[in-house]
C-alpha positions, 0 to 999 in steps of 0.5 A, a space after each residue: 139378868 133384867 133384875 140385875 140391870 134394874 138394880 144397876 140403874 137404880 144404884 146409879 140413880 141413887 148415886 147421882 141423887 147422893 152426889 147432887 145432894 152433896 153438892 148442896 142446894 142454896 135454896 135449901 142451905 142459905 138465906 139471902 139476908 141483905 141487899 134488897 134483891 141484889 143477892 139472887 139464888 138461880 138455876 134451881 138453887 145451883 148458883 148464887 150471885 151477890 152484887 154491889 152498886 152505889 146504893 148497897 151490896 148484899 150477903 147471905 148466911 147459912 141456915 145451919 150452924 157448924 162446929 167443925 167441918 170441911 166446908 167447900 165453895 166455888 167462887 168466881 170474883 168480881 171481874 175487871 176494875 174491882 178496886 175498892 170492893 171486897 168479897 168476904 166468905 167466912 165462918 163466924 159465931 155471935 157475941 162479943 167473944 166470937 170466933 171467926 175464920 175468914 177468906 176476904 178477897 180484895 179487888 184491884 184495878 184491871 190487870 193487878 192481882 186480887 189479894 186474898 186475905 185471911 184471918 182467924 178470930 178466937 174469943 173476939 180476938 184476931 190480928 192473925 192476918 196472912 195475905 196471898 196472890 193467887 196463881 190464876 185469875 179468880 175472875 175467869 172461872 170458878 175456883 174451890 176455896 175450902 175451910 178444914 176446921 177441926 179440934 187440932 187445926 184449921 187449914 185454908 185451901 184453894 183448889 185442894 192446895 193448902 195455902 195456910 195452916 193455923 194449929 191449935 196451940 192452946 198448950 202455949 196459951 193461945 185461944 183456939 176456935 172450938 166451943 162456939 158453932 158458927 154459920 157460913 157468911 158471905 158478903 160483897 161490899 164497898 170498902 174503898 176507904 181501905 181495901 185497895 193500896 190502903 184506900 188510895 184507889 177508890 171504887 169506880 161506880 161507872 162499872 157497877 154493878 159488881 157481881 160475884 157468883 158461887 156454886 158447888 157448895 159442900 159441907 162435910 161437917 158437924 151440924 149443931 142444933 139445939 145444943 147437940 152436935 150431928 157428929 158422934 161424941 166419940 172421935 174413935 167411932 168408925 162413922 167419924 169422918 176423916 177430916 175431924 182428925 185430918 192433918 197435912 201429909 208430906 205432899 200437902 206440906 210441900 205444897 203449902 210451903 210452895 204457896 208461902 214462898 212464892 205467893 204469900 205477901 203478908 205474914 203477921 208472924 214476920 211483922 215485928 214492928 207490929 208486935 213491939 212486945 214480941 211476936 205472938 207465941 204461935 209464931 215462935 212455935 210454928 
Protein backbone atom coordinates (compact mmCIF):
# COMPACT_ATOMS: atom_id res chain seq x y z
CA UNK A 1 0.00 0.00 0.00
CA UNK A 2 2.81 2.38 0.88
CA UNK A 3 4.36 1.99 -2.56
CA UNK A 4 0.97 2.59 -4.20
CA UNK A 5 0.56 5.78 -2.16
CA UNK A 6 4.04 6.88 -3.13
CA UNK A 7 3.22 6.27 -6.80
CA UNK A 8 0.01 8.30 -6.43
CA UNK A 9 1.86 11.18 -4.82
CA UNK A 10 4.52 11.05 -7.52
CA UNK A 11 1.83 11.03 -10.22
CA UNK A 12 0.14 14.08 -8.67
CA UNK A 13 3.50 15.87 -8.43
CA UNK A 14 4.37 15.12 -12.05
CA UNK A 15 0.87 16.16 -13.15
CA UNK A 16 1.15 19.48 -11.33
CA UNK A 17 4.57 20.08 -12.87
CA UNK A 18 3.16 19.35 -16.33
CA UNK A 19 0.35 21.85 -15.76
CA UNK A 20 2.86 24.45 -14.62
CA UNK A 21 4.96 23.80 -17.71
CA UNK A 22 1.89 24.12 -19.93
CA UNK A 23 1.09 27.50 -18.42
CA UNK A 24 4.41 28.79 -19.72
CA UNK A 25 7.09 30.77 -17.96
CA UNK A 26 7.69 34.25 -19.35
CA UNK A 27 11.42 34.08 -18.59
CA UNK A 28 11.69 30.92 -20.71
CA UNK A 29 9.24 31.85 -23.46
CA UNK A 30 9.68 35.59 -24.09
CA UNK A 31 12.16 38.42 -24.40
CA UNK A 32 11.41 42.04 -23.48
CA UNK A 33 12.50 43.72 -26.71
CA UNK A 34 12.12 47.46 -26.11
CA UNK A 35 11.04 50.03 -23.55
CA UNK A 36 14.20 50.64 -21.51
CA UNK A 37 12.95 48.85 -18.39
CA UNK A 38 9.25 49.59 -18.89
CA UNK A 39 8.58 45.92 -19.62
CA UNK A 40 9.01 43.64 -16.61
CA UNK A 41 8.84 39.90 -15.96
CA UNK A 42 7.71 39.32 -12.37
CA UNK A 43 6.72 36.59 -9.89
CA UNK A 44 9.37 34.10 -11.05
CA UNK A 45 8.19 34.34 -14.65
CA UNK A 46 4.47 33.99 -13.94
CA UNK A 47 3.54 37.62 -14.70
CA UNK A 48 4.62 40.14 -17.31
CA UNK A 49 3.79 43.84 -17.38
CA UNK A 50 4.24 46.51 -20.04
CA UNK A 51 4.04 50.22 -19.31
CA UNK A 52 3.80 53.42 -21.32
CA UNK A 53 4.74 56.97 -20.37
CA UNK A 54 5.36 60.10 -22.40
CA UNK A 55 8.93 59.04 -23.21
CA UNK A 56 8.28 55.50 -24.42
CA UNK A 57 6.09 52.43 -24.54
CA UNK A 58 7.36 48.85 -24.30
CA UNK A 59 7.07 45.44 -25.91
CA UNK A 60 8.03 41.78 -25.93
CA UNK A 61 8.26 38.86 -28.35
CA UNK A 62 8.34 35.08 -28.11
CA UNK A 63 11.62 33.23 -28.30
CA UNK A 64 9.93 30.59 -30.47
CA UNK A 65 8.46 30.87 -33.94
CA UNK A 66 5.29 28.92 -34.68
CA UNK A 67 3.70 27.53 -37.83
CA UNK A 68 0.11 26.81 -36.71
CA UNK A 69 -1.05 26.54 -33.14
CA UNK A 70 -3.53 27.41 -30.45
CA UNK A 71 -2.15 30.37 -28.50
CA UNK A 72 -3.75 31.54 -25.24
CA UNK A 73 -2.79 34.58 -23.19
CA UNK A 74 -4.53 36.25 -20.28
CA UNK A 75 -4.45 40.06 -20.38
CA UNK A 76 -5.59 42.77 -18.01
CA UNK A 77 -5.76 46.04 -19.89
CA UNK A 78 -4.84 49.61 -18.94
CA UNK A 79 -7.52 50.82 -16.48
CA UNK A 80 -9.15 54.24 -16.16
CA UNK A 81 -8.65 56.85 -18.84
CA UNK A 82 -6.69 54.87 -21.44
CA UNK A 83 -7.61 57.09 -24.40
CA UNK A 84 -4.84 57.23 -27.00
CA UNK A 85 -3.16 54.01 -25.86
CA UNK A 86 -3.09 50.79 -27.84
CA UNK A 87 -2.24 47.37 -26.44
CA UNK A 88 -1.31 45.14 -29.38
CA UNK A 89 -1.08 41.36 -29.07
CA UNK A 90 -0.43 39.51 -32.30
CA UNK A 91 1.38 36.89 -34.36
CA UNK A 92 3.62 38.08 -37.18
CA UNK A 93 6.28 36.90 -39.61
CA UNK A 94 9.03 39.09 -41.04
CA UNK A 95 9.70 40.61 -44.46
CA UNK A 96 7.80 42.75 -46.95
CA UNK A 97 5.26 39.98 -47.67
CA UNK A 98 4.60 39.21 -44.04
CA UNK A 99 1.67 37.36 -42.46
CA UNK A 100 0.00 38.64 -39.29
CA UNK A 101 -2.92 37.82 -36.99
CA UNK A 102 -3.92 40.76 -34.79
CA UNK A 103 -5.65 41.54 -31.55
CA UNK A 104 -5.42 45.28 -30.80
CA UNK A 105 -7.11 46.92 -27.83
CA UNK A 106 -7.90 50.59 -28.41
CA UNK A 107 -8.08 52.55 -25.16
CA UNK A 108 -10.85 54.99 -24.33
CA UNK A 109 -12.05 57.58 -21.86
CA UNK A 110 -13.03 56.32 -18.41
CA UNK A 111 -16.41 54.65 -18.55
CA UNK A 112 -16.36 54.15 -22.33
CA UNK A 113 -15.76 50.64 -23.64
CA UNK A 114 -12.49 49.45 -25.10
CA UNK A 115 -12.59 48.60 -28.80
CA UNK A 116 -11.16 45.20 -29.68
CA UNK A 117 -9.71 45.50 -33.19
CA UNK A 118 -8.89 42.34 -35.19
CA UNK A 119 -7.13 41.96 -38.54
CA UNK A 120 -5.53 39.28 -40.71
CA UNK A 121 -2.61 39.98 -43.05
CA UNK A 122 -1.44 37.55 -45.69
CA UNK A 123 1.55 38.20 -47.94
CA UNK A 124 1.72 41.80 -46.74
CA UNK A 125 -1.93 42.60 -47.40
CA UNK A 126 -4.43 43.33 -44.62
CA UNK A 127 -7.58 45.49 -44.82
CA UNK A 128 -9.62 42.77 -43.13
CA UNK A 129 -10.63 44.56 -39.96
CA UNK A 130 -13.44 43.57 -37.65
CA UNK A 131 -14.02 45.50 -34.42
CA UNK A 132 -15.96 44.60 -31.29
CA UNK A 133 -16.98 45.87 -27.90
CA UNK A 134 -16.53 43.37 -25.07
CA UNK A 135 -19.29 42.11 -22.78
CA UNK A 136 -17.18 42.77 -19.65
CA UNK A 137 -14.70 45.32 -18.33
CA UNK A 138 -11.30 44.10 -19.65
CA UNK A 139 -9.45 46.28 -17.12
CA UNK A 140 -11.04 44.82 -13.97
CA UNK A 141 -9.52 41.35 -14.23
CA UNK A 142 -7.59 39.01 -16.50
CA UNK A 143 -9.38 37.49 -19.50
CA UNK A 144 -8.15 34.89 -21.99
CA UNK A 145 -7.57 35.96 -25.59
CA UNK A 146 -6.91 33.06 -27.97
CA UNK A 147 -5.83 32.57 -31.55
CA UNK A 148 -6.45 29.18 -33.17
CA UNK A 149 -4.48 29.00 -36.42
CA UNK A 150 -4.54 25.89 -38.55
CA UNK A 151 -4.34 25.26 -42.31
CA UNK A 152 -8.11 25.62 -42.73
CA UNK A 153 -9.01 28.62 -40.58
CA UNK A 154 -8.12 31.25 -38.01
CA UNK A 155 -10.45 31.61 -35.01
CA UNK A 156 -10.23 34.53 -32.58
CA UNK A 157 -11.74 33.76 -29.15
CA UNK A 158 -12.30 35.61 -25.88
CA UNK A 159 -12.69 33.49 -22.74
CA UNK A 160 -13.42 30.52 -24.99
CA UNK A 161 -16.14 32.32 -26.95
CA UNK A 162 -15.31 32.66 -30.67
CA UNK A 163 -15.70 36.22 -31.96
CA UNK A 164 -14.31 35.84 -35.46
CA UNK A 165 -13.48 33.12 -37.97
CA UNK A 166 -11.30 33.71 -41.04
CA UNK A 167 -11.44 30.67 -43.31
CA UNK A 168 -8.90 29.54 -45.86
CA UNK A 169 -10.38 30.76 -49.16
CA UNK A 170 -7.40 30.07 -51.40
CA UNK A 171 -9.74 28.22 -53.77
CA UNK A 172 -11.26 31.60 -54.73
CA UNK A 173 -7.94 33.43 -54.89
CA UNK A 174 -7.64 34.78 -51.33
CA UNK A 175 -4.14 34.39 -49.81
CA UNK A 176 -4.07 32.57 -46.45
CA UNK A 177 -1.22 32.59 -43.92
CA UNK A 178 0.15 29.07 -43.95
CA UNK A 179 3.77 29.12 -45.15
CA UNK A 180 5.52 31.63 -42.90
CA UNK A 181 6.37 30.96 -39.28
CA UNK A 182 5.30 33.69 -36.87
CA UNK A 183 6.40 34.93 -33.48
CA UNK A 184 4.10 36.25 -30.78
CA UNK A 185 4.48 39.98 -30.15
CA UNK A 186 2.90 42.44 -27.79
CA UNK A 187 3.38 46.15 -27.28
CA UNK A 188 1.84 49.04 -25.39
CA UNK A 189 2.22 52.31 -27.25
CA UNK A 190 0.81 55.77 -27.83
CA UNK A 191 -1.45 56.09 -30.87
CA UNK A 192 -3.40 59.23 -30.02
CA UNK A 193 -3.10 60.39 -33.63
CA UNK A 194 -5.76 57.81 -34.60
CA UNK A 195 -6.77 55.34 -31.86
CA UNK A 196 -9.56 57.12 -29.97
CA UNK A 197 -12.35 58.61 -32.09
CA UNK A 198 -10.00 58.95 -35.05
CA UNK A 199 -7.44 60.89 -33.04
CA UNK A 200 -9.86 63.44 -31.57
CA UNK A 201 -9.13 62.34 -28.00
CA UNK A 202 -5.51 62.70 -26.94
CA UNK A 203 -3.54 60.80 -24.31
CA UNK A 204 -3.74 62.34 -20.84
CA UNK A 205 -0.13 62.02 -19.70
CA UNK A 206 -1.03 63.07 -16.17
CA UNK A 207 -2.48 59.53 -15.83
CA UNK A 208 0.82 57.87 -16.86
CA UNK A 209 2.36 55.41 -16.49
CA UNK A 210 -0.22 53.22 -18.21
CA UNK A 211 0.22 49.50 -17.49
CA UNK A 212 -1.10 46.27 -19.04
CA UNK A 213 -0.47 42.86 -17.47
CA UNK A 214 -0.11 39.34 -18.87
CA UNK A 215 -0.22 35.86 -17.36
CA UNK A 216 -1.01 32.18 -18.08
CA UNK A 217 0.53 32.02 -21.55
CA UNK A 218 -0.03 28.68 -23.25
CA UNK A 219 1.03 27.56 -26.71
CA UNK A 220 -0.25 24.22 -28.00
CA UNK A 221 1.57 24.77 -31.26
CA UNK A 222 4.04 23.62 -33.89
CA UNK A 223 7.38 25.21 -33.08
CA UNK A 224 9.37 26.12 -36.21
CA UNK A 225 13.12 25.82 -35.90
CA UNK A 226 15.92 25.39 -38.45
CA UNK A 227 13.39 24.93 -41.24
CA UNK A 228 11.53 22.13 -39.47
CA UNK A 229 8.28 21.85 -37.54
CA UNK A 230 7.97 20.13 -34.16
CA UNK A 231 4.67 18.63 -35.36
CA UNK A 232 4.45 15.35 -37.28
CA UNK A 233 4.50 15.83 -41.05
CA UNK A 234 1.51 13.51 -41.44
CA UNK A 235 -1.74 15.14 -40.32
CA UNK A 236 -3.21 11.64 -39.95
CA UNK A 237 -0.77 10.86 -37.17
CA UNK A 238 -2.45 9.87 -33.91
CA UNK A 239 -0.16 12.27 -32.06
CA UNK A 240 -1.34 15.29 -34.06
CA UNK A 241 -3.20 17.73 -31.84
CA UNK A 242 -6.92 18.14 -32.37
CA UNK A 243 -6.56 21.88 -32.96
CA UNK A 244 -4.79 21.23 -36.28
CA UNK A 245 -8.13 20.21 -37.80
CA UNK A 246 -10.45 21.97 -35.35
CA UNK A 247 -13.51 23.80 -36.60
CA UNK A 248 -16.49 25.47 -34.94
CA UNK A 249 -19.16 23.05 -33.81
CA UNK A 250 -22.85 24.02 -33.75
CA UNK A 251 -22.66 25.52 -30.25
CA UNK A 252 -19.56 27.56 -31.10
CA UNK A 253 -21.20 28.82 -34.31
CA UNK A 254 -24.21 29.99 -32.27
CA UNK A 255 -21.92 31.83 -29.83
CA UNK A 256 -20.03 33.42 -32.74
CA UNK A 257 -23.30 34.69 -34.21
CA UNK A 258 -24.33 36.03 -30.77
CA UNK A 259 -21.11 38.04 -30.48
CA UNK A 260 -21.29 39.34 -34.03
CA UNK A 261 -24.93 40.35 -33.67
CA UNK A 262 -24.56 42.10 -30.31
CA UNK A 263 -20.96 43.31 -30.06
CA UNK A 264 -19.49 43.77 -33.54
CA UNK A 265 -19.17 47.46 -34.38
CA UNK A 266 -17.25 47.28 -37.67
CA UNK A 267 -16.96 44.62 -40.37
CA UNK A 268 -14.93 45.21 -43.53
CA UNK A 269 -17.24 42.79 -45.33
CA UNK A 270 -20.15 45.23 -45.04
CA UNK A 271 -18.19 48.40 -45.88
CA UNK A 272 -19.20 48.85 -49.52
CA UNK A 273 -17.92 52.46 -49.60
CA UNK A 274 -14.42 51.24 -48.85
CA UNK A 275 -14.47 48.73 -51.70
CA UNK A 276 -16.10 50.51 -54.68
CA UNK A 277 -14.86 47.75 -57.02
CA UNK A 278 -16.76 45.18 -54.95
CA UNK A 279 -16.31 43.51 -51.57
CA UNK A 280 -13.38 41.11 -51.14
CA UNK A 281 -14.20 37.63 -52.47
CA UNK A 282 -14.14 35.95 -49.05
CA UNK A 283 -16.99 38.24 -47.95
CA UNK A 284 -19.29 36.84 -50.61
CA UNK A 285 -18.27 33.29 -49.78
CA UNK A 286 -18.97 33.54 -46.05
